[in-house]
Steps between C-alpha positions, in 0.01 A plus 500: 500500500789735584665417169179588313479824690861586431437431125191725501689782670786461255247513219341822623863660552577389142199659346552822707866530398414425121239772522753745640755413225235547240402839629864608541714374227742794535577410864560144394750619246682715741526200740650297224751778412608519870531125504717504193735750668533292796578194287764705296648618833537136632633385167752786497627395850550141390668618173729710709597210722573292184700786352704510831579134460622558151727785623656274775560217235664755269731637783588138595585418139711810473682409826563144382632625167752701676597207734533279182746744354691527822522112555606451137777758543624329818494151363694611193752681718573208727509264212767716325689513837499121526266489800291219383305440824391862530427516136280195529301629797425831318403304187262288714344810662474652141309192373257513795444873440432449131242247576329741740540780257335320211206401737465870614514613132222265410281615793569864420398435130175327615416769756546773241268323252244444790529884584434595143206268476353637809542844372330416180214316680445809727479740212255269296278442808489872594418601147227249459350593832530881421329442145227301668437766755502776234253299288268458790521879564407570139209252521374674815499839326346361192221335715437815695464697176260249341299498833483876486387494132244244572362699788487820283313303230244359753444856627451637145250222433306572802503870432365443136219287649410759761539842343220618269238274636127606587475714806879532558651783688634667182165513340327651817782766509423590133129532568559732803726721293254514208225609746713766656607637148131508388398693812804751453393549135142568606586763764736683256212520241265631756755773616579597133121561434459716808798719404392881460659634187386871559817583707711334255364707203528828707862422586580435135345845395697680767818349387430592134414868592816517715704376207345757249574778757861392542550489118354850451747636763788321345425646151461849649828482692689393184320710246342218318173505331242265616364265221132493443303246687406191314137504390275291689392169330144555384251265647393227271149547596479864361442520132692776303294811393401498129675776296275790372371455146667730253272761341480455129586797259229644255150628508264344747230300353 
């Protein structure tokens, strides 16, 4: 029973964590990047230890090569001097040293190959992980952009279906504005019909008289002759008077 309960709790936790991962992919990618940095750090530590081992082997090989030259010189010198026993001892040490030197050279060569392979493996792994993370980031950006476009299209579709329908807000506003405009036009028409034009005509005649007086004063001051006033336009209703009939010459009948 406890095992079943444990499995059920584990299932709920797995669903909860999966939901969080789906809702926050960016956080998941950042966590993977941090994990990659930690792995690279640990790998670099191991690589540094291996490089240190290679350096020790290299230093040991160089030291043995110097001992080899020294023992060879001593063996040759004692052999020339006739000291066979000492020359034989140096020759035996030289032989043992050469065997160790060959072994260390082989280990150094293998260690250098391993070091280069580890470097190459690190570069390939880091490049692949970085490319995958960058691909996921682009995928997230593309997904968010498509989601935003889909949301805008859904909003546009809902607006097209709702705007312009019967009894909608814009139609009511248009009716209110038309009603106000008609009322305002009616008030203006009533006010225009009630306007008294008598004062307007009087003011127009006064301005004309003042203008004639000013023109007369101007002509008198400058010695100019006032032109004759334009004849008044005859009224179309008044018919012109008939000319008198000419009297005929000769005796009257």
